[in-house]
N, C-alpha and C positions, 0 to 999 in steps of 0.2 A: 747311696747312704751318706756320702760325705756332706750332702746338702743339709742333713739333720743337725750337723754341728756348726753350721754357719748361721750368722744373723740374717734375717730375723727368725728363721725356723727353729734355731736352738732355743730361743726364748719361749716360743710356743711349746717346744718339747719339754722344757723345764716345767711349764704350766701343766702339761699332761702328767708329768711325774708327780707333781704336788697333788693332783686330783687322785691318782692311783694310790699314793701314800695315805691320803686322807681316807680313802675307801678301805684300805688295809687296816687302819686304826679302828674303824667302825666294825669291820667284819671280825677282827681279832677278838672282840668281846663275845661273839656268838659262835664262832667256828673254832673247834678244838684241834682239828687236823691242820697242822702247819703246811703240809704238802699241798693239800687241796686249796688252802688259802693262797699259797704262793702261785699255784697254777692259775687260779682265778684272776689274781692280780696281774700276772704276766700276760694272760690272754687279754685282759682289759687294756693293758699298756700297749700291746701290739695292735689291737683293734683301733684304739684312739690314735696311735701313731700313724697307722695306714690312712685313717680318716683325715688326720691332719695333713699328711702329705698330699692326699687327693685334693683337699680343700685349697692347699697352698698352690699346687700346680694348676688347678682349674680356675681359681678366682683371684687369690691374693697376688700371685706372681704376675699374671696378665694385667691386673689393675696397677701394680707398681710400674710395669713397663709402659702402660698407657699414661700414667702420671709423668713419667720421665720424658715421654714423647711430647706431651703437651708443654712441658717446661722448655724443651728445645724450640718448639714452635713459638712460644712466648718470647724467647730470646732472639727470634728472627731466623732460625734455621728451618726454612719451609721445606727442606728436603727430608726432614725426619719423618719416619714411617713406623707404624705399629702393626705387626702382622700376627693374626691368631687363626689357627686352622679350623676351629669349629664354627658351627652356624648358630650357636646359642647367642645369648645377650652380649657376651664378651666379644664374640665375633662381629656382631652388629656394631658394637662400640668401636672395634678396630676399623671397620669400614667407614664409619662416620668421622673418626679422627683423621684418617688418611684423606678422605674427601675434603674435610675442613682445611687440612694442610695444603692440598692442591689448590683449592679456591683462594685461600689467603695468599699463597705464592703467586698465583696468576694475577690477583688483584694488586699485589705489591709490585710485580713487574710492570703491569699496566700503569700504575700510579707513578712509578719511577720514570717510565718512558714519557708520560705526559708532563711530568715535572721537568725532565730534561728538555723536552720540546718547548715548553713554556719559557724555561730559563734561556734557551737558545734564541727564541724570538725576542724576548725582553732585552737580552744582552746585545743583540745585533740590530735592534730598532734604531732608526735614524734620529730619534729624539732622546734627549737625556732623561733618565728616570731616577728618582730618589724617593725612598720610603722612610717616613718619619713616624714613630709611635706617638701615643698620647702624651708621653713625658718629654718629647722632643729629641729622643735618641734616634740616630740614623741606623736603619737596619739593612738597607740595600742601596747600591748605586750601580748603574749599568756602564757598559763600555763607552757609550757616547758621552755620558756625563764626565767620565775620566778623561776622554779626549778633549773636552771643552775646558775643564778646570784643572787638569793635570793631576799628578799623584798616582796612588794605587788604592784599590778598594779598602785596604786596612787602615788607610789614613782617615777614612770617613766612618766606617762601620763602628758602632758602639760609642760614638762621640755625640755630644749635643750639637744640633745644627748651628746654633749661634756661636759656638766656640770654634767650629772648624770652617764655616762658610762666612766669608767677609762681606759679601754683597748685601746691602741693606734691603734691596728690593726682595730678595729671597726671604729674608727675615719677615718682612711685612706680609708677604704672600702666605707664609706658614701661619702667622698670627691671625690674619684675616680668615683663613680657612678654618682654623680652630674656633675663632670667635663667632663667625656667621654661619658655620656648618654648611657651606655651599661652595660651589666652584668659584674661584677667584682668578682673574687673568691680569697679568702685568707685563710690561716690556722694559728691557734695559739693555745697555751695551756692556760688552766685556772685551778687554784687550788681551790678546794672546800674542805676546811679544810686541811687535809693532802693528800687528793686524787688528783692526777693529771689527768685532763680531756683534751683530744685532741678534738679540735673543728675546723670545717670548716665553713666559712661564705661566703655567696653569696649575693651580692647586686644587685638588679634589679630596674631600673628606672621606674617610673609610669608617663605616658603621658595623657593629656586630649584629648578631641575630636579634638582640633586644633593642636595637636602635640607639645604642650608646656609642659615642665617638671613640673609635679605636686608634685612629692615627690619620695620616694624610699622605697622599702620593703626589709628588710634584713632577710635572712633565715639562721639559725644557725644549723648545723648538728653535732651531737655527734658521732665522729668517733673513740672513745676510743677503742671499741671492735675490730674494723677493724685494728687499729694500733697495738693492742696487738697480733692479729692473724698474722699480718705482721712480728712483732718481733719474734713471736713464730716460724713462718715459716723459718725465717733467722737463728734462733738458731738451729732449727731442721736440716736444711741443713748443717750448720756448724758442728753440733755434728755427724751427719751421716757420713759426709766426714772424720771427725777426726777418728771416730770409724772404718771406713773401711780402712783408710790409714794405721793404725798400723798393722793389720794382713797381709795386702797386701804387705807392706814394708818388714815384716819379711819373708813371703813366697818368695818374689822376691830375698831378700838378701841371704837367705840360699840356694835357688836354684842356684843362681849365684856361690856361694862358692862351691857347689857340682860340677857344670859344669867346674869350674876352676881347678879341679884335686883332690878334697877331696874325691871323690868316691872310691879311692883306699884305703883310711883309713876306714875300716869297722865300727869301733866304732864311729868315727866322723860322718860318713854317717848315721849310725843308729840314732844318737842323732839329727842330722839336720833334717832327715826325720820325726822323732817324733815331732820336733818343727813345721815343715811344716804341719803335720797332725793336731796337736792341733790348730794351727792358722786357718787352713781351716775349722775345725769343729766350731771354734768360729765364723768365718765368716758366716758359714751356719746358726748357731743359730741366729745371728744378722739379717740376711736376712729373716729368718722364722718369727722372732718377728715383723719385719717391715711389712711383708705381713699380719700377724695377725691383727696388728693395722689398716692397710689399709682396710682390710675386715670389721672390726668392725665399722669403721668410714664412710662406704658407706651409702648413704641415703636409699638405698633399702635393707639394711641388715635386715634380719629377723631371729628371734630365732626359733629353732625347739623345741617346748615345749612338755614335757611329765612328767608323775608322777615319781618322783625320791626318792628312799630311801637314805637319806644322809649317813647313816651308811655303806651301801654297797659301795657307791662311795668312801668314805674315805678308806675303806678296800682295794679296788682296787688300789688306789693311793699309799697306804702304801706298798703294794706288789711290785709296780714298783720302789719305792724308797728304798726298804729294803737293797739292795746291797750297796748303797751309805751310808746309815746309819751305816751298819755293819763295813764299812771301817774306820769310825771315832768312832766306839764303842758308838754310841748314843742310848739312850733308848727312845722308843715312847710309850706314854700312850694315848689311845683313849677312850673317854667317851661320847657316843652319844646314845640317845634313839632310840629304834626301830620304834617309832611313828613319828620320825622327817622326814616327807615326804613333799616335796615341788614340785611345778610345775615350771620347769626351763628347760634350754637347757643343756642336760647331758654333752656333750663334752665341753661346755664352763665352766660349773661348775667344771668338772675335771681339766680343765686348771687353774682355780682359786686356787684349793686346791694344785695342783702340784707346782705352782709358790710359794705359801706361804710356803709349806713344804720344797721346794728346798732352799728358802732363809733361813729358820730356820736351815737347815742342813749346809749350806755354812758358816753361821756366828756363829755357835755354836762350841765351842772348843771340843776336844776329851773328851769322857766320859760324855758329857753333856746330858741334858734331853729336850724332846719336848713333849708337850701335845696338843692334838686336842680334844676340848670339843664342845658339841652341846647343846644349850638350846632351848627347844620346848615350844612355847606358842600357844594360840588359832589361831592367825593370822600370826605369824612369826616364823622363825627358825634362830638362831644365831650360826655361826661357829666361834670358837675361836682357833687360833694357837698361842701357847705360847712356848718360849724357854728360855734357860739359856745362851744365846749368849752374844756377845760383846756389844750389845745395841746401841742406837742412841742418840746423843746429842739433847737436847730439841730444840735448835735453828735450827736444821736440819729437825725436824719433819714436819713443814709446806710445805717443798719442796720435801718430800720423794716420792710423786707420780708423780713428773715431769719426763718427758722422759730424759734418760741418766744422771739423777742426781745420783751421788754416794757420800755417806758419806765419804768413804775411797776409793779413786780411785784405788790405787795400790792393796789394798786387794780385791776389786771387780773384778779386772781383773784376779787376781790369782785364784779366785773361778770360773772363767768362766762366770761371769755375763755379760749381754748385756746392763744393765741399763734400760731395757724396761719392766721387769717383773711386777713391781708394777703398772706401767702405764696401762699395759694390764689388770691386775686384776681390777683396778679401773674402767676401761671402761666397762668390762664385768658386773661388779656389777651395774653400772649405767644403762646399757641397760636392766637389769632385774629390774630396779627401786628399787634397794636395797641401802644399806648404808655401808660404810667401815670406821672404826676408827682404829687408831694406837697409842699405848702408849709404852714408852720405858725408861729404865734407863741404863746409861753407865755401862758396866761390870756386869750387873745383868740380862739383858734379854729384850726381846721385845714381846708384845702381839698385834696381829692383830685380830680385830673382824669384821666379815662380817654378815650383817643381810639381809635375803631374806624374802619376803612375800610368804606365802604358795600358794596364788592364784595371778597370774599376771593378773590384770584386765586392759583391753585396755582402 
């Protein structure tokens, strides 16, 4: 009964009272017995009140609860539910509202998951992304963009692109994208500290469903590595051409001289043939080194691994190089433990030691000394080749492993070097997942240290 005196039922009850009162005024004119009139009016009031309560509980209250539930769903509370026990139209409404809430909730979760996945992909892509609307305001920048240009997202979002971005190429790309309404590609350089970064920017227009221009997305690619590889390729071609040109020119020149009549002079012919032989041998060495590098750099290159005793391999190489060391009266000291055993490609390992020992012999003066030492630890073996040679200037050390780089070009050619030996050594060490270090002092000597892991784990 308390519900009768609460809104909104109290309002309806007051309406019932007005109806009963109006009925009483009408009946008062024709009914003389006040008791009968009061009984009729009381009966009418009770009947109307009971009907009102039934109507309220059966229809009005459930509809109010349904309205409240829908309001919660509209606010984003997809857990809100409306339960009605009967199977009438209100019960059917209850079922439909609850089903709608579940479906919208499921859709919202799916949408949120997709949004998070898309955001994660965009934010972690290796290209910089920036979204500009039709008025030129920046709406989004990803992590790679921040990494390239610095700052934080709030430094860009909500700002006009030409106020916050200083690069004119970016401005031109946005303007051309809006003007021509098609993809625009440009390239520019950007300095991050002292590092020069090569970038490529692609502007793509964004259209709405009516085909109206809505904005533009800019994709910024870091092409620094590609540029470096391109420059390296150009330098490599130029260096190979230069290195091949010298011996070929010598061979051709002296062959022409011999054909022009010098063959009658036995001493000159012998001298010229000796030069032709030496130049052809140098040409052969250069081609062999190029082929070795080519094989090492193939994607399908595989090491032939086996258990190797380092001391035995060094002894084999020393025997091969003994004649060359004896010619220069060089002394070789080897100090390697019998337990220095590693898992490696034997032929490649021999190539490393041959190249390092050959360099030490070539650049060490007569009566000099060479040491090959080995340090054995639990997980690694370090090979050290040290000499008392001419040494290398400190400013040249960072470039010593570059292809065709020579500290002293004239001296290198006199020793028969191709300029590829240390590049091959470094590549072999790297495919073994090892490490190579070099230290040197001018006119005192050079030390090259190579570290191999005992077990090469895939």
